[in-house]
N, C-alpha and C positions, 0 to 999 in steps of 0.2 A: 160436458158442455158447461155446467154451472159448478164452480169449485169452491164456494165459500160464502160467507155472509155478505161480502161485497157484491155478490151476484143475487142477493135475496130479492131485490126489486125486479131483476130480470126474470127470476123464477116466477114471481107473481104475474108479470105480464104474460109469460108463457102459459101459465095456468089459465088466465083469462082468454087467451087466444086459442088454446088447444081444442076447444070445441068448435072453432069456426073454420079452420083451414089446416091442411096437412103441412108438414114441414117441407119447404122446398129443397130440392137437391142441388148440390154443387156439381158443375160439369167439369170433368177432367179431360183436358186435351193439350195440344202443343202450342197454344198461342202465346204463352208467357214463359219466362224463365222458370217460374215455379218457386215455391217456398223452399228454403234451404234447411239442412239438417245439422245438428250438433252431434259430435261423436264423443261418447264417454267410454273410457277403457280401464279395465283392470288387467291383471296379469293373465287371466284366463278367459275374459269375456269382453264384449263390447255392446253398447246400446246406442243406437241411432235415435235421436230425439227430434221429432217434428214439432215446432212451436206453432200454435194456432192463434187466430185473432178473431175478435168479434167487435162490432158488426162487420158484415161483408156486403158488397154490392149485389143486389138481386141479379141473377144471371151471370155472375162472375165465372170465368173459366180459368183454369190453372193447369200447368203441366206437372205431372207427377213422376218425371223420370228418375229423380234422385230417390224418391220414396219407393218406387217400383224396384230399383236396383237393390235397395236395402232389404226390401221384403223378399226378393229372390234368394237371399242368403240367410234369411231369418228363421229362427225356430219358434218365435213367439211375437205377438203384437200386444203391447200394453196400452189400454185405452180406458178412459172413464166410461162407466156404464151410462148409456143414453137415458135421458129423462123421459120416461114413458108414463103418460097420464091418460087414462081412458075418460070418456065423457061422464060416467057415473062417479069416478074419482074426483073430477073437476067440480061437479055439483056438490058432492059431499064436502069438499074443502071450502067451497064458497058459503055453504049454509052451516055446517057443523063447526067450522073454524072462523066464523064471521067476525068474532072479536079480535082476531089477529089482523084482519084486513080493514075493518071499519073503525072510525073514530067513535068512542063510546059517549054515552050520555046525550045523544041527539045533537052533539056539536058538529061543526063543519071545519074545513081547513081555515076559514077566516077566523075562527075562534082559537085555533091552536098554533097558527103560524105567526111569526113577526109580520107586521103589515107590509114591509118592503118585499119579503119573500112571497107573500100572497099576491101582491101586485105583479111581481115578475111572472108568477105562475099563470095568472089570468091573462096576461099579455101573450104569453106563448100558447095558451089554450085557445085564444081567439084566432091564432094562426093555424094551429095544427089539430086542435081537438074539437069535440062537439060543442055546439052553441049552448047546450043546457048546462046546468050545474051538477049533473049526476056524479061527476068525479069528486065533488067537494066533500062527500061523506067518507071517502076512503082516507086511510092513514097517509101521511105525507109520502112515505117511501113507496106506497102502492100507487098513489096519484102520479108520482114522478115516473114510475114504470110505465103507466098507461100513456102519459104524455110523451115520454121518450120513444116509446114504440110507435106512436102516431107520427112523430117527427122523423124517425128513421124511415118509415114507410114512404112519406112524402119526399124524402131525399133519395129514394132509390136504394136504401140500405135495409138490412135485416139482421137482427140478433138471433134469428132462428135457423140460420144456415149452419150446419154442423159438419165441419171438415172431417171429424172422426168417422162419420158414417161413410164417407167416400173412401177413407183408408180401410175401413172394415171390409168394404166390397172388394178392394184390391187384395186384401189378405185372404179372403175366402176364395178368390179366383186362384190363388197359389196354394191353397190348403194350409195356410199358416195358422196355427192355433191362436185363438184370441183370448187374452186374459183381462177380465174386467177389474179395474182398480176401484176399490170402494171409496166413493166420495159422497158427500151429502146430497140427497135428492130433495124433491119439493117438500115432503113432510118435515124434514130436518130444518130446511131453510125457513119454512113458515114458523116452526117452533122458535127459531132464533129471533123472529120478529118480536116476540114477547120480551126479549132481553135488551132490545136496543133502547138506550136512553134517549129521551126526547131531544136533547141538545145535539146528540150525534146523528139522530135521524134527520134533524133540520140541516145539519152540515152536509149530509149526503144529498138531501133534497136540493140544497143550493148548488152543489157540484153538478148534479144532473141538469139543473136549469142552465148553468153556465155552458155545459156541453150543447144543449139545445139552442141557446142563444148565439153562440159563436163557434162551436166546435164541430159542426157537421162536416165542413170541408176537411178538417184535420182527421176525422174518423175515416173519411174516404181516402185520404192520403196514407193513413196507416194500413188500410186494406190493400191499396195499390202497392205499397212498399213490400208488404208480405207476399202478395201474388207474384211480384217481380223478383223476389229473392234478394231485395236490397235491405240487408240487416242494419247497415249504418244509418240509412234514412229512417227506418222504423224506430231505431233507438233514439233518434234526435227529436221525435215527435212527442207531444204530451201524452200521458197515459189516458186510457179510457175512463169514463166516469165510474165504471165498475171497479177498476183498479184503484181509483182515487178514493172511492167509498171504502174499499177494503183497507186502505192505509189509515183512514180515520177510525174505523171500527177495531183495528188491531190494538189500539191503545186502551180499549175497554175490556177488562177481564171477563165481563159477562158475555161478550161476543167473540173475543179473540180465540177462545178454545176451539170453536168450529173452524176458524181459519187455520189455526195451528194443526188441527186434526187432519184436515185435507192435505196440508203440506207434508205432514209426517207419513200419511198413507202413501203418498206418491214417493217420498224418499225411501221408505221401506221396500216398496215394490221394485224400484230401480236398483236398490242395493242387492235385493235378493237375486236378481239376474246378473249383476256384476260379480257376485260371489260364486256364480255357477260357471258354465262354459258355453261358448258359442255366441251367436248374434241375436239380438232382440231389437225391435223397433217400438218406440213409445210416442204417443200423441198427447202433448201436454199444452195447456194454455200458455201463451207467450208471456203474459204478465206473471204467471207462476214460476217461469223459468228465470227471468231476468231480475236485476236489482239486488239490493243488499239482503233481502229476505228470500231471494230466488233459489230454486233447486240447483241450478248450475254452480253457484258459488258454494253452496253446502257440499255438493259432491266433490268439488275441487278441494275444499278444506278437509275432506275426509281422505284425501290422498289419491283420488282417481284422476286420470288424465282427461282433460276436457279440451277438445278442439272445436273452435267456432267454425261457422260456415265460411266457405271460400267463395269469393265473388268470381263470376265468369268474366 
C-alpha cells in the first residue's frame, strides 16, 4: 500500500487511525469496466500488472473480470506486504518514537512554518479539522497527513482502501501462491522522517495543502478513471500529493535511497518472474508504474515487451 518516502505522511496518518477503525473493504462486482492490466513479456514468461490508485471513494465497486482471467492462468501473485500495525505497536510508535512525530523544543507549527503556509494550514483546518490546536505540535509532514485524512473523509474518499487485499482474496479462491514483495513498512517510513530536510518537508506540506484546497475533485476523477479502466483519462490528470512529494524527495540523497530501494525491489521481483516460465500477476501502485522513473519504462528499456491496456 505504502511504497516510499512520498507515502511517509500517509503512513503516519494510518498509524494514527489504526487504533480507531478497521480498514474498509473494496467491493468487487460488475458495475464498472474495471481497472485495466499491462502485459510484460519475455521469451518464456509473462506478467500481468494491475496498477492501483489511492485514495478511492468509500464504497467504490469495481469489476475484476480482467484480473480474474489473468489469475485463472497464473502461477503466482506478486503484491506488496500489507501494512499491519497492532494497537500496542501504534502506542509504542507514538511514545517511543515521539521525536519523529512532534516538533522539538516546545515549538509549534507557527514557529517552524513560513507565515503563509501556516495561514493556509489553519484555513483548511477550520474547514476539515478539529477546532483545537492539538495538531500544531506535530511536525509539518504529520500535521499535513492528519489534515488530508480528515479532508478525504469529508469528501467521501479514503487512502485506507487497499485494492491488493481484494486481489489477494481472488488469488486465494483460485489457490494461486502469493509472493510478498519487500517494501518499506511503517518503521522504515518513520525512520525516514528523521532524514527529511526542513525545506523539503515544507514543500511536501505545501503540496498536500494544495491538494486539500483545490485537488479533491481531481482525486475523485483519478479514482473514477481507474475504476472505469480509462487509462488515457487517468494519465491526463495531475499526480496525487503522495506522488508529488515523492518527486520532491527524490532529489535529496538522504531520502531518495528509500524511494530507489522500493523501486529496485519491485523491479527485481518482476524480472525474477520474467526470467522464469509461465504467467504471474502483480499489483503495483500506478504512480510507481508510470512516468520517467516508472517501472514500465525500466522494463521496456531492459528489452521486455510491454503492452498497455486496451480500451473497450
